[in-house]
N, C-alpha and C positions, 0 to 999 in steps of 0.2 A: 838326674833320680836315680841312677846308678851307685852312687858314691858310698861306699864302707861308712858305716856307722854305728858305734856303741849302742848300746840296745836303751840307755841313759840318756845319752847326746840331746843338746840343744842342735834347733838350726836357727836359723835366722829367717824367719819370712818375711820378704816384704809383699807389698798391697796386690800383687797378682796371683800370688801363692797360696794366700789363707781368704776363705768366708767363711763367717760364720751364721747361723741362723736360732733365733731364738727363738723356740714358738713359746706364744702368751695368751692364758686367757684367764683373768679376771685378774692379775698377777702383782699387784700395784704393791703389798705389802713386800713382796720379795723383786719384784725385779728392781729397784733404786742402786742395789747392794750388787744384786750378776751386771747391770751394766758399768757401775762405776770400775767394776778389774775388769771389765774389759776394754771399759775408755783405757783404763791403766796399765794396762798388762801389756792391750793389743791393737794400741791408738793406727796403728797403718793396714791392720783389715779391714776388708770389707764387711760391714757386720751392717745386720736384716734384723729385724724385729718382727714376727708375721703373729700380728694377734686376730684370734678367733675369737672376735665378737664381741670383744669385753664389754662389760657394762660399770664396769669401776672406774674410769676412767686412767687404765694400763697404756692404753694406745696415745692416750694425748701425752702422758707422763711422758711416756718414750719421742715422742714428736721434738721433745725439747733436748736433746741430745746433739750435742752437734759429730755433723759427718755420719751419722745413723740414718740406713731407711727405713720406712716401715710398707707394710702389707699388712690391709685388714682385707680378711676371706671371712669368708662363711663357717661356722662350728660345724664343719662336721666330720669333726675327729683329728689324731694325734697324728695322723698319716698322709690326711688330704692337706694338713698344713703343712710336713715336711715337704711334698713335692710339690703345693707351689713354692713355698719358699729353691726347693732347688731349682724352679723353674729362672729364677732373675738372677740367680749366684754365677762369680766368673773366676773364679780363686781354683786354680789346681788342686787343695785338698777345702773340704767344705764339713768346719766342725757343728753337727747340728745338736744342739742342745735344751733341755728345762729352763722354764728361767729362775728353780729353784736348785739352778748350780754355779758352786758361789767358784771361780778359778781363781788361783794362786801362779803367781807369773813360771811360766817354762813348761805347765800343764798340757796345751796343745804340741809345743814342740815336741814333745818326749812321744806326745802320740804321732805326731809325723815322722820323725825322727825311724818309728817303729815302722813304719808304712815303707819306708824309704832301702831298708834295709832286705823288708818281703816282698820279691818282687812282683806275688800270689795274692799278694794280701789287700782287697778291697775298702776293711774298714779296719777299725781299731777304738778298743774302748779302755777306759781306766776301770782299777777299783772303786767302786763308790765307795764311801766313806759314810755315814752316819751321824747326825750331831755331838752323839755321845762313841764316837770314836772307832766304832764294831764295823766290820765289809757289809753291806746292803746284801742280803738274806735274798736268794734268787729263786731258795727253793735245795732241796735235798740232794737233788744230780744236779744243781750246782756248786753247788759248795768245794767239791776236790777240785774246781778250777783254779781256788785260793792256795793249795795246800804248794810249797816249798816255790814260790812262784815269783824267778829272780829274773827270768827277761821274760819275750813275747812268748804268749801263750797261742795256739789255734786251740779253736774254745767251738762251742756249736753257733751262739750271739751272744751278741754282749747287748746292755742296756742301753734303749732310745734316750734314757736321759743324758747321755755325752756319748755323741757317739764324730769318728775323725773319720769321713772317706775320702776314697782317692776319684776324685771326681770325672778321672776320662776311661774309666771303669761304665760307669753309669749307665748308659746307653745296651752295653749288656746285659747288666745286674736288672735296672729296672730300678725303678721308685717303689716308695711301701706299699703295699696293698689298700688299696681306697675300703674293701668289703670291712676294713675292724674300724671299729671306732675309739678303742682303746683298752688297755692292752693285749699282748699277742705279735705287734705287729713288726715289733725288734727281732721276735724272736722267727717270726717267719720271714723274715728279710734278710737273718742272717744262714736262715736250714737251705732258703733258696741261692745263695750266695753259693754257698760251699759245692751243691747241687750243682752249679755249673764250673765247678773246678777253680775258685777264690778263696782265700786263707781268708778267716775273722780269727781276730786277734783281741788279747786278754792280754793286757800290759801291767808290772807294778807300781803304777805311778800312782797314789791316793788321793783322791776330789771328791771334795763337798758336795753331797746332794741330801738338800731335807727332805725332800721324798715327803710328795702327799699334799705342800704345802695348800694347794687351793681346790682342794679335791672335796665336794660338796660329804655331807653323812648320807648317800642314797643309796637305798638297796638297789637300785638298777646298777650299780658300777660292780656288785656281786657278780647279779645275773650276765654283767656283759662278760665279765672275765671267763663265764664258762663258755658263751658263745665263743670268744677269742678261740677257746682253746676246741672248740667242735670244726672251728673253722681251719683251724691249725691239720686234728687228722683227716679233716676233709682233703683238703690241698695237697696233700704233702704223706699220710700215712692210709688212704682208702681203705686198707687189708683191713684197719683195724675201726674204723669210723665207726662203724654200725656200734658195732661194742661199747665203746665210748658212750657213745649216746645213749643207749643203755645205761651204763653206767651211771652217768650225770642225773637220768630220769628216775633211777631207783634212789639216789642217794636224795635229790629233791624231795622225795614222798618220805620219809628217812626224817630230815631235817620237818620240814613244815610238821613234822609230827613232836618229833623229839627236842629239839633245839627250841632254850628257853627265850634266845635274845629274839625280839620283836624286829630286829631288821633285815636278820636274815632269814627267819622267818617271813618276810615278805618279800624277800628276793628268791626266793627257793619255789614260794608261791607263784612268781610272775614266770620262775623258769618252767614250773607246769603246765600251768595256762598256755603260753607259747609254741614250747616245744611238743607238749602232749598233743595238741590237735595239727600241728605244722608236719608235712612229710620233709620239706627243705625247712634250713634252717632261719629261721626268722630274720627278720632285717632288725638294724644296731638298736638294741631296749632305749641306749641314750638319746635318739633324734627327736625323741617325743623333750619339751620344752629345754630344746640345746643349748638355751641359753643359760643352763645352770652347770654346763659341762666344763672341765677344763681338760685338755689334752695331756 
């Protein structure tokens, strides 16, 4: 594990070294291509599809693939599915990925190589590329991480769409926080890792991510994003959490009045109804009718 490798080197990974977790919910449209690439490029890796109560035949489709384990779990969010998958894998390195991430040869090897050259690193992720060929946007404050990215760079967090994790550090780090249902669980994991003294690496390897391939057109997803942000500030930035909550409520009040988009208006009405009358943060907006939810 201590061998020195250039940042872009590939390492040959055997069956005991790499496990791959594909998190899936109602992803029959994208899952076949995802699994085809795993079969082609990583036939010796331990491969597990964690299916979160799909209703479109995704689980049955996955079961047709040779040398692939399937795990059926309740649809209680992305973090829940990831943690159930982490309980059954055995590789030294674990790739956690969405079903709408399409790997090329060498992608996971490049991420593992970065981890081997950074002993303090617990996880690494690539530059996720949209189908239009642009780096996926994670907001104004994340954009500078892409500038002059020629070697692995320690960052605050990386997208949960594709993470390679060093499994021997998992007992100290802990799994994803299952209070998060959708959005922000990857950010919380990265922040927690850094506070425990680990590095989180972004590497200049480009990987295609379709992004939101199975996410329904549902205003609750907007509301859930705000709830996740509030959970994050409560957990790690308690000094500003109260102000953060007031700002969310004020924004919701303004948008209910001014936003012309019916979907967004419905989301902010939901935020006001739940946040405005509860002292504690509400449970997930997505727990109801959870069969519609994609992790």
